[in-house]
TIMAR-151576 format. One line per 4 residues: number of its first residue (from 0); their letters; for each residue x, y, z of C-alpha. Coordinates in steps of 0.05 Angstrom, whole numbers, plus 32768, in hexadecimal, padded with zeros to 4 digits. Layout:
! residues N
NUM> A> X:Y:Z  ...
END
This chain:
! residues 113
0> MSKH> 8550:8513:8622  8593:8515:8604  85D0:8503:862D  85EA:854B:8628
4> LVLA> 85A9:8567:8645  85AC:8536:8680  85F5:8549:868F  85E4:8593:868B
8> AVAL> 85A9:858A:86BB  85D5:8564:86ED  860B:8599:86E9  85D8:85D1:86F3
12> GAAL> 85BA:85AD:872F  85FE:85A3:874F  860E:85ED:8745  85CE:8602:8765
16> VSSA> 85D7:85D4:87A1  861E:85EC:87AF  860D:8635:87A8  85D2:862D:87D8
20> RAAE> 8600:8612:880E  860C:8648:8842  8653:8661:884B  8674:8657:888E
24> PFVG> 866B:8694:88BB  86B8:869E:88BE  86C0:86A5:8873  86D5:86EB:885E
28> RWAV> 870A:8720:886A  8716:8735:88B2  8744:8768:88D4  874E:878C:8916
32> TPEV> 873D:87CF:88F7  8720:87E5:88B3  8763:8803:88A1  8784:87BE:88A4
36> CHGR> 874F:879D:8878  877E:879A:883C  87BF:8794:8864  87F1:875D:8860
40> GDSG> 881A:876C:889C  8843:873F:88CB  8813:873A:8905  87C8:8731:8913
44> ATSA> 87C4:877D:8920  87DF:878F:88DB  87C5:8759:88AE  8780:8745:8895
48> LVAT> 8768:86FE:88A0  874A:86E1:8860  8720:86A3:886B  86FE:8675:8839
52> DTSL> 86DB:8633:8842  871E:8610:8834  8756:863F:8847  876F:8676:8876
56> WWFD> 87A2:86AC:8866  87BC:86DA:889C  87FE:86F9:88B1  881A:86B3:88BE
60> GYCR> 880F:869D:8876  87E1:8673:884C  87C0:8637:886C  8791:8600:8851
64> IGKM> 875A:85EC:8881  8762:85A3:8894  8738:8587:88CC  86FE:85B3:88E5
68> YKAR> 86D3:85AB:8923  8696:85D6:892C  8679:85E7:896F  866B:862D:8989
72> AVYV> 86AA:8640:8964  86CD:861E:892A  870E:85F9:893C  873C:85F0:8901
76> QAHC> 877B:85C9:88F5  879C:85F5:88C1  87D4:85D8:8894  8800:8615:888C
80> FGKG> 8834:8619:8854  8879:8615:8872  885E:8614:88BA  883A:85D2:88C0
84> DVPV> 87F9:85C8:88E6  87DE:8603:890C  87A1:8602:893B  8770:863B:892D
88> TLDA> 872F:864D:894F  86FD:8678:892A  86C2:8693:8952  8696:86BD:8924
92> HGDR> 865B:86E5:893D  863E:8714:8909  8672:8746:88F3  86A5:8731:8929
96> LRVS> 86D5:86F8:8929  86FD:86E1:8965  873A:86BA:894C  8770:8694:8970
100> WNRA> 87AA:8680:8944  87DC:864B:8959  87C5:864F:89A2  87D5:8699:89A8
104> RAQE> 87A8:86C9:89CE  8767:86D3:89A7  875E:8713:897F  871C:8733:896C
108> LRRC> 8715:8746:8923  86DE:8769:88FC  86C3:8757:88B8  86DF:8783:8882
112> K> 86AD:87A7:8855
END
């Protein structure tokens, strides 16, 4: 086999393995009500939480996920732009996510459709 075919096969295999990996249950767009799903307000009640495998964006700003500990819930040390480290707890069950941001009282959000 030529060197290019081997490299292509390796790249294809890596792509298949990474796409087969399951996303974290908290990944997605979440809000208190469907009307807030596209909101960018100044509180948890008026802003959607957007979570990826590597970042969180909510009313408090954009944060990169640093350390993560998984138990019944996911405990995250988020590195937030301009705010420093913020502790976040994400407890996803189906279409519901219970989130505690910076040790504040937990809020229950629903997955946006």
